PQR file with spaces between the fields and no chain letter, atoms N, CA, C, O and H, PARSE charges and radii, in Angstrom:
ATOM       1  N    MET     1      33.802   -3.133   28.047 -0.4000 1.5000
ATOM       2  CA   MET     1      32.752   -2.326   26.814 -0.0000 2.0000
ATOM       3  C    MET     1      32.148   -1.469   27.349  0.5500 1.7000
ATOM       4  O    MET     1      31.484   -1.358   28.379 -0.5500 1.4000
ATOM       5  N    THR     2      32.583   -0.570   26.159 -0.4000 1.5000
ATOM       6  CA   THR     2      31.294    0.718   26.815 -0.0000 2.0000
ATOM       7  C    THR     2      29.948    0.478   26.409  0.5500 1.7000
ATOM       8  O    THR     2      29.799   -0.279   25.451 -0.5500 1.4000
ATOM       9  H    THR     2      33.122   -0.660   25.322  0.4000 1.0000
ATOM      10  N    ASP     3      29.029    0.929   26.899 -0.4000 1.5000
ATOM      11  CA   ASP     3      27.386    0.755   26.288 -0.0000 2.0000
ATOM      12  C    ASP     3      27.285    1.210   25.191  0.5500 1.7000
ATOM      13  O    ASP     3      26.140    0.812   24.979 -0.5500 1.4000
ATOM      14  H    ASP     3      29.150    1.544   27.677  0.4000 1.0000
ATOM      15  N    GLY     4      27.628    1.874   24.052 -0.4000 1.5000
ATOM      16  CA   GLY     4      28.251    2.388   22.912 -0.0000 2.0000
ATOM      17  C    GLY     4      28.406    1.629   22.246  0.5500 1.7000
ATOM      18  O    GLY     4      27.546    1.513   21.373 -0.5500 1.4000
ATOM      19  H    GLY     4      28.559    2.198   24.224  0.4000 1.0000
ATOM      20  N    SER     5      29.556    0.672   22.238 -0.4000 1.5000
ATOM      21  CA   SER     5      30.090   -0.861   21.486 -0.0000 2.0000
ATOM      22  C    SER     5      29.189   -1.953   21.811  0.5500 1.7000
ATOM      23  O    SER     5      29.453   -2.893   21.061 -0.5500 1.4000
ATOM      24  H    SER     5      30.254    0.767   22.947  0.4000 1.0000
ATOM      25  N    LYS     6      28.104   -2.274   22.718 -0.4000 1.5000
ATOM      26  CA   LYS     6      27.393   -2.990   23.192 -0.0000 2.0000
ATOM      27  C    LYS     6      26.361   -3.006   22.112  0.5500 1.7000
ATOM      28  O    LYS     6      26.242   -3.920   21.296 -0.5500 1.4000
ATOM      29  H    LYS     6      27.890   -1.510   23.327  0.4000 1.0000
ATOM      30  N    LYS     7      25.504   -1.757   22.175 -0.4000 1.5000
ATOM      31  CA   LYS     7      24.332   -1.415   21.239 -0.0000 2.0000
ATOM      32  C    LYS     7      25.124   -1.241   19.415  0.5500 1.7000
ATOM      33  O    LYS     7      24.503   -1.105   18.361 -0.5500 1.4000
ATOM      34  H    LYS     7      25.601   -1.015   22.839  0.4000 1.0000
ATOM      35  N    PHE     8      26.652   -1.314   19.619 -0.4000 1.5000
ATOM      36  CA   PHE     8      26.887   -1.451   18.035 -0.0000 2.0000
ATOM      37  C    PHE     8      26.674   -2.774   17.668  0.5500 1.7000
ATOM      38  O    PHE     8      26.005   -3.223   16.737 -0.5500 1.4000
ATOM      39  H    PHE     8      27.157   -1.425   20.475  0.4000 1.0000
ATOM      40  N    LEU     9      27.435   -3.430   18.655 -0.4000 1.5000
ATOM      41  CA   LEU     9      27.419   -4.974   18.657 -0.0000 2.0000
ATOM      42  C    LEU     9      26.195   -6.044   18.578  0.5500 1.7000
ATOM      43  O    LEU     9      26.402   -7.176   18.143 -0.5500 1.4000
ATOM      44  H    LEU     9      27.979   -3.065   19.410  0.4000 1.0000
ATOM      45  N    TRP    10      24.885   -5.620   19.030 -0.4000 1.5000
ATOM      46  CA   TRP    10      24.066   -5.664   19.392 -0.0000 2.0000
ATOM      47  C    TRP    10      22.943   -5.672   17.900  0.5500 1.7000
ATOM      48  O    TRP    10      22.200   -6.517   17.400 -0.5500 1.4000
ATOM      49  H    TRP    10      24.716   -4.700   19.383  0.4000 1.0000
ATOM      50  N    GLY    11      23.383   -4.000   17.513 -0.4000 1.5000
ATOM      51  CA   GLY    11      22.531   -3.625   16.141 -0.0000 2.0000
ATOM      52  C    GLY    11      23.462   -4.263   15.163  0.5500 1.7000
ATOM      53  O    GLY    11      22.984   -3.759   14.146 -0.5500 1.4000
ATOM      54  H    GLY    11      23.987   -3.314   17.919  0.4000 1.0000
ATOM      55  N    LEU    12      24.486   -5.037   14.715 -0.4000 1.5000
ATOM      56  CA   LEU    12      25.133   -5.767   14.382 -0.0000 2.0000
ATOM      57  C    LEU    12      24.471   -7.460   14.085  0.5500 1.7000
ATOM      58  O    LEU    12      24.090   -8.149   13.139 -0.5500 1.4000
ATOM      59  H    LEU    12      24.874   -5.446   15.541  0.4000 1.0000
ATOM      60  N    LEU    13      24.649   -7.554   15.651 -0.4000 1.5000
ATOM      61  CA   LEU    13      23.473   -9.133   15.596 -0.0000 2.0000
ATOM      62  C    LEU    13      22.678   -8.890   14.629  0.5500 1.7000
ATOM      63  O    LEU    13      22.789   -9.462   13.544 -0.5500 1.4000
ATOM      64  H    LEU    13      24.958   -6.994   16.420  0.4000 1.0000
ATOM      65  N    ALA    14      21.582   -7.828   14.941 -0.4000 1.5000
ATOM      66  CA   ALA    14      20.306   -7.780   14.851 -0.0000 2.0000
ATOM      67  C    ALA    14      20.138   -7.854   13.269  0.5500 1.7000
ATOM      68  O    ALA    14      19.253   -8.452   12.657 -0.5500 1.4000
ATOM      69  H    ALA    14      21.492   -7.364   15.822  0.4000 1.0000
ATOM      70  N    GLY    15      21.029   -7.221   12.828 -0.4000 1.5000
ATOM      71  CA   GLY    15      21.435   -6.547   11.088 -0.0000 2.0000
ATOM      72  C    GLY    15      21.532   -7.936   10.308  0.5500 1.7000
ATOM      73  O    GLY    15      20.898   -8.103    9.266 -0.5500 1.4000
ATOM      74  H    GLY    15      21.748   -6.735   13.324  0.4000 1.0000
ATOM      75  N    VAL    16      22.133   -8.663   10.708 -0.4000 1.5000
ATOM      76  CA   VAL    16      22.954  -10.234   10.595 -0.0000 2.0000
ATOM      77  C    VAL    16      21.735  -11.066   10.510  0.5500 1.7000
ATOM      78  O    VAL    16      21.344  -11.579    9.461 -0.5500 1.4000
ATOM      79  H    VAL    16      22.648   -8.528   11.555  0.4000 1.0000
ATOM      80  N    ALA    17      21.304  -11.149   11.355 -0.4000 1.5000
ATOM      81  CA   ALA    17      19.691  -11.943   11.445 -0.0000 2.0000
ATOM      82  C    ALA    17      18.650  -11.885   10.722  0.5500 1.7000
ATOM      83  O    ALA    17      17.770  -12.738   10.602 -0.5500 1.4000
ATOM      84  H    ALA    17      21.621  -10.732   12.207  0.4000 1.0000
ATOM      85  N    ALA    18      18.780  -10.418   10.011 -0.4000 1.5000
ATOM      86  CA   ALA    18      17.657   -9.724    9.467 -0.0000 2.0000
ATOM      87  C    ALA    18      18.059  -10.146    8.072  0.5500 1.7000
ATOM      88  O    ALA    18      17.131  -10.555    7.374 -0.5500 1.4000
ATOM      89  H    ALA    18      19.494   -9.726   10.109  0.4000 1.0000
ATOM      90  N    ALA    19      19.163  -10.126    7.579 -0.4000 1.5000
ATOM      91  CA   ALA    19      19.742  -10.386    6.245 -0.0000 2.0000
ATOM      92  C    ALA    19      19.271  -11.965    6.055  0.5500 1.7000
ATOM      93  O    ALA    19      18.727  -12.392    5.036 -0.5500 1.4000
ATOM      94  H    ALA    19      19.916   -9.793    8.146  0.4000 1.0000
ATOM      95  N    ALA    20      19.571  -12.712    7.177 -0.4000 1.5000
ATOM      96  CA   ALA    20      20.122  -14.051    6.909 -0.0000 2.0000
ATOM      97  C    ALA    20      18.082  -14.219    6.750  0.5500 1.7000
ATOM      98  O    ALA    20      17.854  -14.789    5.683 -0.5500 1.4000
ATOM      99  H    ALA    20      20.013  -12.366    8.005  0.4000 1.0000
ATOM     100  N    PHE    21      17.012  -13.946    7.355 -0.4000 1.5000
ATOM     101  CA   PHE    21      16.005  -13.588    7.527 -0.0000 2.0000
ATOM     102  C    PHE    21      15.326  -13.515    6.529  0.5500 1.7000
ATOM     103  O    PHE    21      14.452  -14.350    6.299 -0.5500 1.4000
ATOM     104  H    PHE    21      17.197  -13.483    8.222  0.4000 1.0000
ATOM     105  N    ILE    22      15.518  -12.759    5.930 -0.4000 1.5000
ATOM     106  CA   ILE    22      15.323  -12.130    4.239 -0.0000 2.0000
ATOM     107  C    ILE    22      15.461  -12.692    3.097  0.5500 1.7000
ATOM     108  O    ILE    22      14.909  -12.466    2.020 -0.5500 1.4000
ATOM     109  H    ILE    22      16.228  -12.080    6.116  0.4000 1.0000
ATOM     110  N    LYS    23      16.491  -13.686    3.507 -0.4000 1.5000
ATOM     111  CA   LYS    23      16.713  -14.287    2.264 -0.0000 2.0000
ATOM     112  C    LYS    23      16.035  -15.621    2.252  0.5500 1.7000
ATOM     113  O    LYS    23      16.156  -16.247    1.200 -0.5500 1.4000
ATOM     114  H    LYS    23      16.940  -13.869    4.382  0.4000 1.0000
ATOM     115  N    THR    24      15.347  -16.178    3.212 -0.4000 1.5000
ATOM     116  CA   THR    24      14.101  -17.604    3.593 -0.0000 2.0000
ATOM     117  C    THR    24      13.229  -17.383    2.747  0.5500 1.7000
ATOM     118  O    THR    24      12.840  -16.254    2.449 -0.5500 1.4000
ATOM     119  H    THR    24      15.249  -15.669    4.067  0.4000 1.0000
ATOM     120  N    ASP    25      12.602  -18.985    2.004 -0.4000 1.5000
ATOM     121  CA   ASP    25      11.780  -18.956    0.965 -0.0000 2.0000
ATOM     122  C    ASP    25      10.148  -18.910    2.048  0.5500 1.7000
ATOM     123  O    ASP    25       9.133  -18.953    1.354 -0.5500 1.4000
ATOM     124  H    ASP    25      12.918  -19.902    2.246  0.4000 1.0000
ATOM     125  N    THR    26       9.863  -18.818    3.837 -0.4000 1.5000
ATOM     126  CA   THR    26       9.152  -18.413    4.002 -0.0000 2.0000
ATOM     127  C    THR    26       8.959  -16.997    4.393  0.5500 1.7000
ATOM     128  O    THR    26       7.845  -16.503    4.567 -0.5500 1.4000
ATOM     129  H    THR    26      10.688  -18.783    4.401  0.4000 1.0000
ATOM     130  N    PHE    27      10.029  -16.388    4.521 -0.4000 1.5000
ATOM     131  CA   PHE    27       9.682  -14.510    4.617 -0.0000 2.0000
ATOM     132  C    PHE    27       9.236  -14.469    3.059  0.5500 1.7000
ATOM     133  O    PHE    27       8.152  -13.897    2.948 -0.5500 1.4000
ATOM     134  H    PHE    27      10.934  -16.789    4.380  0.4000 1.0000
ATOM     135  N    LYS    28       9.812  -14.951    1.727 -0.4000 1.5000
ATOM     136  CA   LYS    28       9.747  -14.453    0.740 -0.0000 2.0000
ATOM     137  C    LYS    28       8.024  -14.756    0.405  0.5500 1.7000
ATOM     138  O    LYS    28       7.365  -13.951   -0.252 -0.5500 1.4000
ATOM     139  H    LYS    28      10.693  -15.416    1.817  0.4000 1.0000
ATOM     140  N    LYS    29       7.475  -15.947    0.926 -0.4000 1.5000
ATOM     141  CA   LYS    29       6.041  -16.369    0.801 -0.0000 2.0000
ATOM     142  C    LYS    29       5.397  -15.462    1.288  0.5500 1.7000
ATOM     143  O    LYS    29       4.707  -14.866    0.461 -0.5500 1.4000
ATOM     144  H    LYS    29       8.011  -16.602    1.460  0.4000 1.0000
ATOM     145  N    CYS    30       5.329  -15.071    2.402 -0.4000 1.5000
ATOM     146  CA   CYS    30       5.205  -13.929    3.795 -0.0000 2.0000
ATOM     147  C    CYS    30       4.873  -12.842    3.031  0.5500 1.7000
ATOM     148  O    CYS    30       3.690  -12.598    2.797 -0.5500 1.4000
ATOM     149  H    CYS    30       5.890  -15.555    3.074  0.4000 1.0000
ATOM     150  N    ALA    31       5.820  -12.112    2.583 -0.4000 1.5000
ATOM     151  CA   ALA    31       5.765  -11.049    1.748 -0.0000 2.0000
ATOM     152  C    ALA    31       5.049  -10.486    0.366  0.5500 1.7000
ATOM     153  O    ALA    31       4.828   -9.356   -0.070 -0.5500 1.4000
ATOM     154  H    ALA    31       6.781  -12.310    2.773  0.4000 1.0000
ATOM     155  N    SER    32       4.738  -12.135   -0.217 -0.4000 1.5000
ATOM     156  CA   SER    32       3.996  -12.355   -1.205 -0.0000 2.0000
ATOM     157  C    SER    32       2.730  -12.211   -1.182  0.5500 1.7000
ATOM     158  O    SER    32       1.933  -11.885   -2.061 -0.5500 1.4000
ATOM     159  H    SER    32       4.918  -13.053    0.137  0.4000 1.0000
ATOM     160  N    LYS    33       2.584  -12.530    0.095 -0.4000 1.5000
ATOM     161  CA   LYS    33       0.878  -12.802    0.188 -0.0000 2.0000
ATOM     162  C    LYS    33       0.886  -11.702    0.923  0.5500 1.7000
ATOM     163  O    LYS    33      -0.296  -11.360    0.963 -0.5500 1.4000
ATOM     164  H    LYS    33       3.232  -12.795    0.810  0.4000 1.0000
ATOM     165  N    VAL    34       1.468  -11.003    1.482 -0.4000 1.5000
ATOM     166  CA   VAL    34       0.993   -9.670    2.128 -0.0000 2.0000
ATOM     167  C    VAL    34       0.855   -8.848    0.813  0.5500 1.7000
ATOM     168  O    VAL    34      -0.298   -8.460    0.625 -0.5500 1.4000
ATOM     169  H    VAL    34       2.428  -11.281    1.450  0.4000 1.0000
ATOM     170  N    VAL    35       1.671   -8.526   -0.049 -0.4000 1.5000
ATOM     171  CA   VAL    35       1.750   -7.267   -1.252 -0.0000 2.0000
ATOM     172  C    VAL    35       0.578   -7.966   -1.900  0.5500 1.7000
ATOM     173  O    VAL    35      -0.232   -7.206   -2.430 -0.5500 1.4000
ATOM     174  H    VAL    35       2.607   -8.841    0.105  0.4000 1.0000
ATOM     175  N    ALA    36       0.302   -9.366   -1.972 -0.4000 1.5000
ATOM     176  CA   ALA    36      -1.102   -9.800   -2.553 -0.0000 2.0000
ATOM     177  C    ALA    36      -2.562   -9.579   -2.545  0.5500 1.7000
ATOM     178  O    ALA    36      -3.379   -9.371   -3.442 -0.5500 1.4000
ATOM     179  H    ALA    36       0.960   -9.984   -1.542  0.4000 1.0000
ATOM     180  N    GLY    37      -2.676   -9.728   -0.780 -0.4000 1.5000
ATOM     181  CA   GLY    37      -3.646   -9.266   -0.054 -0.0000 2.0000
ATOM     182  C    GLY    37      -4.177   -7.676    0.426  0.5500 1.7000
ATOM     183  O    GLY    37      -5.185   -7.109    0.849 -0.5500 1.4000
ATOM     184  H    GLY    37      -2.013   -9.898   -0.051  0.4000 1.0000
ATOM     185  N    GLY    38      -2.493   -7.342   -0.027 -0.4000 1.5000
ATOM     186  CA   GLY    38      -3.056   -5.611   -0.210 -0.0000 2.0000
ATOM     187  C    GLY    38      -3.191   -4.916   -1.356  0.5500 1.7000
ATOM     188  O    GLY    38      -3.251   -3.689   -1.430 -0.5500 1.4000
ATOM     189  H    GLY    38      -1.674   -7.802   -0.370  0.4000 1.0000
ATOM     190  N    LEU    39      -3.247   -5.780   -2.370 -0.4000 1.5000
ATOM     191  CA   LEU    39      -3.454   -5.429   -4.070 -0.0000 2.0000
ATOM     192  C    LEU    39      -4.590   -5.502   -4.052  0.5500 1.7000
ATOM     193  O    LEU    39      -5.183   -4.471   -4.369 -0.5500 1.4000
ATOM     194  H    LEU    39      -3.198   -6.777   -2.310  0.4000 1.0000
ATOM     195  N    GLN    40      -5.695   -7.112   -3.564 -0.4000 1.5000
ATOM     196  CA   GLN    40      -6.896   -7.110   -3.542 -0.0000 2.0000
ATOM     197  C    GLN    40      -7.455   -6.031   -3.153  0.5500 1.7000
ATOM     198  O    GLN    40      -8.174   -5.345   -3.879 -0.5500 1.4000
ATOM     199  H    GLN    40      -5.213   -7.949   -3.307  0.4000 1.0000
ATOM     200  N    LEU    41      -7.132   -5.732   -1.764 -0.4000 1.5000
ATOM     201  CA   LEU    41      -7.864   -4.744   -0.750 -0.0000 2.0000
ATOM     202  C    LEU    41      -7.879   -3.407   -1.573  0.5500 1.7000
ATOM     203  O    LEU    41      -8.945   -2.793   -1.518 -0.5500 1.4000
ATOM     204  H    LEU    41      -6.548   -6.290   -1.174  0.4000 1.0000
ATOM     205  N    LYS    42      -6.997   -2.922   -2.234 -0.4000 1.5000
ATOM     206  CA   LYS    42      -6.899   -2.109   -2.949 -0.0000 2.0000
ATOM     207  C    LYS    42      -7.977   -2.029   -4.143  0.5500 1.7000
ATOM     208  O    LYS    42      -8.390   -0.974   -4.625 -0.5500 1.4000
ATOM     209  H    LYS    42      -6.131   -3.421   -2.278  0.4000 1.0000
ATOM     210  N    ASP    43      -8.299   -3.116   -4.475 -0.4000 1.5000
ATOM     211  CA   ASP    43      -8.992   -3.256   -6.235 -0.0000 2.0000
ATOM     212  C    ASP    43     -10.487   -3.559   -5.310  0.5500 1.7000
ATOM     213  O    ASP    43     -11.557   -3.301   -5.862 -0.5500 1.4000
ATOM     214  H    ASP    43      -7.964   -3.973   -4.084  0.4000 1.0000
ATOM     215  N    ASP    44     -10.480   -3.989   -4.213 -0.4000 1.5000
ATOM     216  CA   ASP    44     -11.919   -3.957   -3.614 -0.0000 2.0000
ATOM     217  C    ASP    44     -12.227   -3.116   -3.375  0.5500 1.7000
ATOM     218  O    ASP    44     -13.373   -3.067   -3.823 -0.5500 1.4000
ATOM     219  H    ASP    44      -9.611   -4.199   -3.764  0.4000 1.0000
ATOM     220  N    ALA    45     -11.911   -1.832   -2.687 -0.4000 1.5000
ATOM     221  CA   ALA    45     -11.930   -0.652   -2.474 -0.0000 2.0000
ATOM     222  C    ALA    45     -11.930   -0.309   -3.302  0.5500 1.7000
ATOM     223  O    ALA    45     -12.910    0.436   -3.281 -0.5500 1.4000
ATOM     224  H    ALA    45     -10.981   -1.872   -2.323  0.4000 1.0000
ATOM     225  N    LYS    46     -11.509   -0.247   -4.234 -0.4000 1.5000
ATOM     226  CA   LYS    46     -11.409    1.008   -5.339 -0.0000 2.0000
ATOM     227  C    LYS    46     -13.159    0.388   -5.938  0.5500 1.7000
ATOM     228  O    LYS    46     -14.134    1.134   -5.854 -0.5500 1.4000
ATOM     229  H    LYS    46     -10.713   -0.852   -4.251  0.4000 1.0000
ATOM     230  N    GLU    47     -13.231   -0.617   -6.339 -0.4000 1.5000
ATOM     231  CA   GLU    47     -14.918   -1.102   -6.620 -0.0000 2.0000
ATOM     232  C    GLU    47     -15.938   -1.150   -5.956  0.5500 1.7000
ATOM     233  O    GLU    47     -17.110   -1.297   -6.302 -0.5500 1.4000
ATOM     234  H    GLU    47     -12.439   -1.223   -6.407  0.4000 1.0000
ATOM     235  N    TYR    48     -15.406   -1.003   -4.831 -0.4000 1.5000
ATOM     236  CA   TYR    48     -16.694    0.076   -3.674 -0.0000 2.0000
ATOM     237  C    TYR    48     -16.703    1.218   -3.680  0.5500 1.7000
ATOM     238  O    TYR    48     -17.626    1.772   -3.083 -0.5500 1.4000
ATOM     239  H    TYR    48     -14.454   -0.884   -4.550  0.4000 1.0000
ATOM     240  N    PHE    49     -15.864    1.888   -4.236 -0.4000 1.5000
ATOM     241  CA   PHE    49     -16.125    3.280   -4.016 -0.0000 2.0000
ATOM     242  C    PHE    49     -16.943    4.014   -5.223  0.5500 1.7000
ATOM     243  O    PHE    49     -17.694    4.987   -5.282 -0.5500 1.4000
ATOM     244  H    PHE    49     -15.114    1.439   -4.721  0.4000 1.0000
ATOM     245  N    GLU    50     -16.254    2.756   -6.464 -0.4000 1.5000
ATOM     246  CA   GLU    50     -17.191    3.706   -7.759 -0.0000 2.0000
ATOM     247  C    GLU    50     -18.362    2.634   -7.859  0.5500 1.7000
ATOM     248  O    GLU    50     -18.777    2.309   -8.971 -0.5500 1.4000
ATOM     249  H    GLU    50     -15.643    1.965   -6.416  0.4000 1.0000
ATOM     250  N    THR    51     -18.689    2.296   -7.144 -0.4000 1.5000
ATOM     251  CA   THR    51     -19.977    1.700   -6.788 -0.0000 2.0000
ATOM     252  C    THR    51     -21.252    3.100   -6.015  0.5500 1.7000
ATOM     253  O    THR    51     -22.359    3.595   -6.223 -0.5500 1.4000
ATOM     254  H    THR    51     -18.352    2.560   -6.241  0.4000 1.0000
ATOM     255  N    ILE    52     -20.139    3.169   -5.114 -0.4000 1.5000
ATOM     256  CA   ILE    52     -21.009    4.435   -4.011 -0.0000 2.0000
ATOM     257  C    ILE    52     -21.296    5.541   -5.148  0.5500 1.7000
ATOM     258  O    ILE    52     -22.404    6.035   -5.353 -0.5500 1.4000
ATOM     259  H    ILE    52     -19.240    2.767   -4.946  0.4000 1.0000
ATOM     260  N    LYS    53     -19.970    5.886   -5.941 -0.4000 1.5000
ATOM     261  CA   LYS    53     -19.870    6.993   -6.607 -0.0000 2.0000
ATOM     262  C    LYS    53     -21.148    6.788   -7.681  0.5500 1.7000
ATOM     263  O    LYS    53     -21.802    7.762   -8.052 -0.5500 1.4000
ATOM     264  H    LYS    53     -19.070    5.485   -5.774  0.4000 1.0000
ATOM     265  N    GLU    54     -21.462    5.307   -8.183 -0.4000 1.5000
ATOM     266  CA   GLU    54     -22.008    5.797   -9.256 -0.0000 2.0000
ATOM     267  C    GLU    54     -23.772    5.831   -9.115  0.5500 1.7000
ATOM     268  O    GLU    54     -24.664    6.160   -9.896 -0.5500 1.4000
ATOM     269  H    GLU    54     -20.931    4.515   -7.882  0.4000 1.0000
ATOM     270  N    ASP    55     -23.751    5.165   -7.297 -0.4000 1.5000
ATOM     271  CA   ASP    55     -25.034    5.630   -6.593 -0.0000 2.0000
ATOM     272  C    ASP    55     -25.546    6.648   -6.332  0.5500 1.7000
ATOM     273  O    ASP    55     -26.749    6.900   -6.272 -0.5500 1.4000
ATOM     274  H    ASP    55     -23.026    4.898   -6.662  0.4000 1.0000
ATOM     275  N    ALA    56     -24.411    7.507   -6.106 -0.4000 1.5000
ATOM     276  CA   ALA    56     -24.653    9.086   -5.848 -0.0000 2.0000
ATOM     277  C    ALA    56     -25.077   10.143   -7.149  0.5500 1.7000
ATOM     278  O    ALA    56     -25.708   11.197   -7.219 -0.5500 1.4000
ATOM     279  H    ALA    56     -23.433    7.303   -6.155  0.4000 1.0000
ATOM     280  N    GLU    57     -24.428    9.326   -8.055 -0.4000 1.5000
ATOM     281  CA   GLU    57     -25.049   10.040   -9.385 -0.0000 2.0000
ATOM     282  C    GLU    57     -26.529    9.603  -10.166  0.5500 1.7000
ATOM     283  O    GLU    57     -27.242   10.200  -10.972 -0.5500 1.4000
ATOM     284  H    GLU    57     -23.916    8.470   -7.998  0.4000 1.0000
ATOM     285  N    ASP    58     -26.622    8.150   -9.456 -0.4000 1.5000
ATOM     286  CA   ASP    58     -28.228    8.469   -9.559 -0.0000 2.0000
ATOM     287  C    ASP    58     -29.157    8.795   -9.438  0.5500 1.7000
ATOM     288  O    ASP    58     -30.196    8.963  -10.076 -0.5500 1.4000
ATOM     289  H    ASP    58     -26.043    7.665   -8.801  0.4000 1.0000
ATOM     290  N    VAL    59     -28.336    9.028   -7.487 -0.4000 1.5000
ATOM     291  CA   VAL    59     -29.708    9.561   -6.742 -0.0000 2.0000
ATOM     292  C    VAL    59     -29.483   11.787   -7.228  0.5500 1.7000
ATOM     293  O    VAL    59     -30.405   12.542   -6.918 -0.5500 1.4000
ATOM     294  H    VAL    59     -27.491    8.891   -6.968  0.4000 1.0000
ATOM     295  N    LYS    60     -28.578   12.181   -7.726 -0.4000 1.5000
ATOM     296  CA   LYS    60     -28.372   12.822   -8.379 -0.0000 2.0000
ATOM     297  C    LYS    60     -29.733   13.699   -9.673  0.5500 1.7000
ATOM     298  O    LYS    60     -30.440   14.672   -9.935 -0.5500 1.4000
ATOM     299  H    LYS    60     -27.829   11.568   -7.978  0.4000 1.0000
ATOM     300  N    ALA    61     -29.308   12.503  -10.002 -0.4000 1.5000
ATOM     301  CA   ALA    61     -30.526   12.548  -11.561 -0.0000 2.0000
ATOM     302  C    ALA    61     -31.901   12.228  -11.349  0.5500 1.7000
ATOM     303  O    ALA    61     -32.852   12.696  -11.976 -0.5500 1.4000
ATOM     304  H    ALA    61     -28.734   11.713   -9.789  0.4000 1.0000
ATOM     305  N    GLU    62     -31.947   11.156  -10.153 -0.4000 1.5000
ATOM     306  CA   GLU    62     -33.399   11.045   -9.817 -0.0000 2.0000
ATOM     307  C    GLU    62     -33.860   12.665   -9.149  0.5500 1.7000
ATOM     308  O    GLU    62     -34.859   13.383   -9.204 -0.5500 1.4000
ATOM     309  H    GLU    62     -31.174   10.776   -9.644  0.4000 1.0000
ATOM     310  N    LYS    63     -32.839   12.714   -8.672 -0.4000 1.5000
ATOM     311  CA   LYS    63     -33.693   14.385   -7.667 -0.0000 2.0000
ATOM     312  C    LYS    63     -33.425   15.437   -9.243  0.5500 1.7000
ATOM     313  O    LYS    63     -34.195   16.396   -9.284 -0.5500 1.4000
ATOM     314  H    LYS    63     -32.028   12.131   -8.627  0.4000 1.0000
ATOM     315  N    ASN    64     -32.761   15.361  -10.067 -0.4000 1.5000
ATOM     316  CA   ASN    64     -32.962   16.593  -11.065 -0.0000 2.0000
ATOM     317  C    ASN    64     -34.117   16.171  -12.222  0.5500 1.7000
ATOM     318  O    ASN    64     -34.691   16.850  -13.074 -0.5500 1.4000
ATOM     319  H    ASN    64     -32.135   14.582  -10.034  0.4000 1.0000
ATOM     320  N    ALA    65     -34.170   15.206  -11.983 -0.4000 1.5000
ATOM     321  CA   ALA    65     -35.198   14.445  -12.739 -0.0000 2.0000
ATOM     322  C    ALA    65     -36.751   15.036  -12.936  0.5500 1.7000
ATOM     323  O    ALA    65     -37.583   14.385  -13.568 -0.5500 1.4000
ATOM     324  H    ALA    65     -33.704   14.654  -11.292  0.4000 1.0000
């Protein structure tokens, strides 16, 4: 068996294992938690930067008053 065919078989085996793992409920639950966490992080960051923007606008308004 050549080195190339060994690599191909290992890749094929890894692909089959990954496909089987993706179909499990555990993977789906973990993936949904990761996505939910990412969306929550995005919302938190958006709120944080909005607060910073408002504070900067307040400082600018006080400076110009």
